[in-house]
N, C-alpha and C positions, 0 to 999 in steps of 0.2 A: 511510619511510613506505609502505605499500599507497596506489597508485593504482586508483580506480576510475571505468569509464565506466557512467553509465544510459542505457538506450534509454525509449522513453514514460517520461519522467520527471515528466509531470504537475507538480507544484507543487512537488516536492521531498521527498516521504514518505519513500521509501529512500534518499535521499541523504542525509534529515538521520538518517536512523538510522545509516548506516556513517560521517559525520562523527561524531557522537556515540561511535562505538566505537573512534574514535584514527585511521579512514583517512582519504584526501585525496581529493577529487573531482576529476576532471581534467576530464572534460565531461560535458553531457548534452545529450539529444535530445528535443525535445518537438513536436510539431504543433501544438496548441492553441494561437492568440496569447494567448487570456486567462490562460491557464496560466501561458504564458511572462511573463508582465510579473507575476505574482505569483511565480515562480522567481525572476526579475532582482531584487527588493525584496529578497530574503531572502538570496543566495548571488553569491559575487565569480567562481567558475568560469565560462568559457563556457558556456554552453545554445544549441545550434544548432536555429533554428526551423526545422523540414524536415520534410517527408514522408519517412518513413523507406525508403521506396524513390527516392528521390531523392539522399539522404544520400551521401556516397562513404565507406565506411568506411577506403578506402587514406589518406585525408586527415586522421584520426583520431590523437590519441597513443595510443598504446598502452598500455595498462591492464593490471595483475593480476586484476580483479576486474570480471566484465561482469556488468550487474544490468538485467532488464529485466522490468517488470512488464506483460507484454502484453496486448493487445486481451482483455477477457473474455466480450465479447457471445456470441461463438460459443459459449461454453461456459455460459453462464450459465441458469439455469432460465428466467428471465425474457425469454430470447432464442429464437431460432428452433430450436434445437437442432440447428444445422447441422453444429457442429466445421469439419474440416478441407475441411469440402464447403464451406463459405463462404469466401470471399475474402478474410474477416479474418483466416481460420484459418491462413492462409498466413504469415500474421508471425512464427511458431515457425521457420518455415526461414529466412525472412529474418534473423532473430538466428542461425542457423548462418553465414549470409554473413559477418556481423558477427565472429563466432567465427575464421572462416579468414583475413579481412582483417586483424584485430589479432593475428595469428600466436599466436593458440592462448592464452587468457589462463590463467592457472591455476585459477580459479573463475568458473563460472557460477552465477549467481543469480538465480531464476524467482519470480514471485507471479503467482498468478490466483484465481479463483473457487474455492470446496470444489468445486464440482460439475464441475470438471474432472474430479478421478479418478474419478465415476460415468459421465461422459459418455458415450452410445452404446456402453452396458455395458461400460465402461472400455480401448476400444479407441483413445481420443483418449490416455488416460494411456500407453497400452504403446506408442502410436508415439512419444511425447515422450522416455520412458525409453529405450527400443531404439536413438533417433535420437542422444541423448547419449552411450548405452555404444558405438555404432559409430563417433561422432567422438572417441573415444579419453578418455572423461571417466567418472564414477564417477558413482552417483544416487543421491540419498537424497530422499525427499519425507516433508512430515508438514502436516496439517492444526491450524492451532494458531487459539484463538480469544484474541483481545484480551483479554478477560475475564481468562482464567487465564494468559495468560502475560506482557501487558503491563503488569498492574496497571492498567487501566483500565477503567471501568464501561460497557464498550461491549460486547453480544453481538456479535461482530464474526470469523467465521470464514473463512481462508482458508487455501488451499495454497502452502507455501512448498517449492520445488525449490534443492536446492544438489549442485552438480556440482564436483568436483574432477578436473581434468587428470592423467593416467595419464605415469607415464615412459614412456623408448622401450620399457621392456622387458615393459609391460603390468600393471607394478604399481602401486600408488597408495600413495603415502608421508605423506597426509593425512588418510584416511579415518577410521584408526584414532582419532584426535586429535580428530574432530568430533562433537558429538550435539546436537542441537535441544534448546532450553533447553526444561527440565521446568516445570511448572503450579507456580504462586504462589499465596500467597493474596491476594485482593484486597484492599485496605485504602483504596484512592482511592473515594469516594464521587459520588455524581450530587451532593448538597450542594455538594461541594469543588470546582464545575466551574461550576455554575451561578450567574450573579451576580445579587444581590438589588436593586443599584443600575442595574440596565436600568428606564427608564420611558418611551423611548420609545413611543408609541401602535402605531407600526406593526408592533410585535409582539404587540399583545395583542389577545383576543377578546374582544369585548363584546357586548352583547343586538342588535346589528346581525346579528349574524353566525345564520343560522338553525339550525346546532348548538348554539347556545351554550345553554340549557336541558338539553342531553344532558352537555356539557362539564360545567357546573355540579353536575350531578348526582354525577357518575362521578370526576371528579377532585378528589380530596381530600386528598391527602398530596405534601409536598414534597421526600420522598427517592427518588424514582422516576420515570420520564420516561414518558407516557402516546402512544397515537397513535388520531387519527379512523380508523375502519376502514366508512369509508360510513355505517354505520345508527347503530354503536355506538363506545363509547369503549373502547380497550384498554390494560390497565396492566400494566407489566412485573412481574411479578412476583417478579423475581429483582434490583428494586430497581437496575438499570443503563438504560444508553439499548438501544434497540433498534440492527441493523444501519445504520448512516448509511447513504442512497442517492444517488445522484445526480439524482435528481429530486425531490428531498424540500422545495427552493424553487420549485416550481411549484404547491405547494397538494394537495388530495386526500388519500389516505389514509396519505401517506410522512412526512407533516411531525409530529416529535416536541413534544411538546407538555410543560409543565411548569407549577406552581402556586410561585407565589413569592409574597411579600410585598402583591405590588401587583397580584396577579390571574393569570389563566391567560394563559400566551404560547408562543410556539413559540419554540425555541431561537436565538441569533444565529448569525450564521456565524463570529464568535468563538469561539462555544461548541462548535461543532462539531468545529472544528479542534483545540480542547482536549482532546474526545470521542476527539480522533485520535491523541493524543498531541504536536499539536507542543507547541513552546516559547511560553511566555506573549508573548513579545515577536516571534512570527513575525509579518508583516508583512502587513496585508490591505491592498492600495492601494485608496483610497478612489474610485478613477476605473474600479474594475470592480464591475459593478451586483449585488446581493445573489444572485441567482436564480444566477449563474456563481460567487458564491462558495461557496453550497450545493452546488451542482455540483462543485467544485473538492475541496472536504472529503469528499463522499461518494463520489469519486473515487478518494481518496489511500490509502494503506494507514498501518495505525497504526505510529508511528513506533519507540514502545519493542520492539513485536515485532522488526521488522526490528533494531535496535540489539542486541540480545542473539544473535539469530540470527548477527548480523554479530562480533560480540564472540567469539563460537564460530570463525567462518571465522577470522577473524586470528589465533585461539590456535592452531590447525591449520597454518595456515602456518607460524607461526612454528616449533611444534614440528615440523613435517614437514622443513623447510630446517636445521633445527638442527644436522644433520653431514653438510648434504650437501656434496658435493667438488668440483661442478662450479661453472662460474662462474654468477655471478648471473644472476636472469631478464632476457632481452634486453629485456622491454618498458618498462624504468624504464632502459634504456640509449639514451634518443631523442637 
């Protein structure tokens, strides 16, 4: 079974996707203590709660796939647009340290915000592509929307990068067998996720809220998701949830709102995780605050999208190695 290591794992969205595809997680790394609590409640393999700059890659089990949803702040429209000029941008180069120390895994899987591709007039993206190629890997990237590629009623675009290790002669036996998943018809609807049984008053908006009159006038449908945009209510015309954000639990204009039989309310953390494609039995620890859970959901990836990419990766590895005459990959012979 293909072994995977995950850097910047969060609560395990990428990990869950690879597990669903049939891979085995060897280990994960995450610095956020609260995210690690949620992670450990759902996975049995080890997660190293450590700053990636202090984590020693030489001590980790070698893997065939190294995944990293590295920090997106430097490349996000919401950030300072500093890219590699921001110290957080150097996390990509830290990933290359792990690639070398882990014996150059067969596959490097990277995920980031859509804006990475256009940041700094495309220079940031070019740096990443050229760095991967200089280190002996192929490079393929595509922006995928969870609504179109994950059968999830959420409008969420992210860029996914898949890099296969070249052979010693510079050729690559895997790339011809890999392709990103094609768009699919969205069958899952908002009403399939929104739980009508939710009755806890902390989720509902009543007359005590200063904007309740506007909410009541504008929020009329139960088959889509709305947002309060400071002065008005925005209705999602595609009948899906807008992109979930890390700060949606702090109030303001990022809070997704729905209409149920019991009134107007915000999404629950559980619903947010389901909009990201996590399984229904995914555990949300009671000792984690709601604001933290909202942040964890917003920072995560859409599991079904990763799963479909992972399926294609595993298929490419199997086909590429089918007629291989050399010894099995060293990384799984610890």
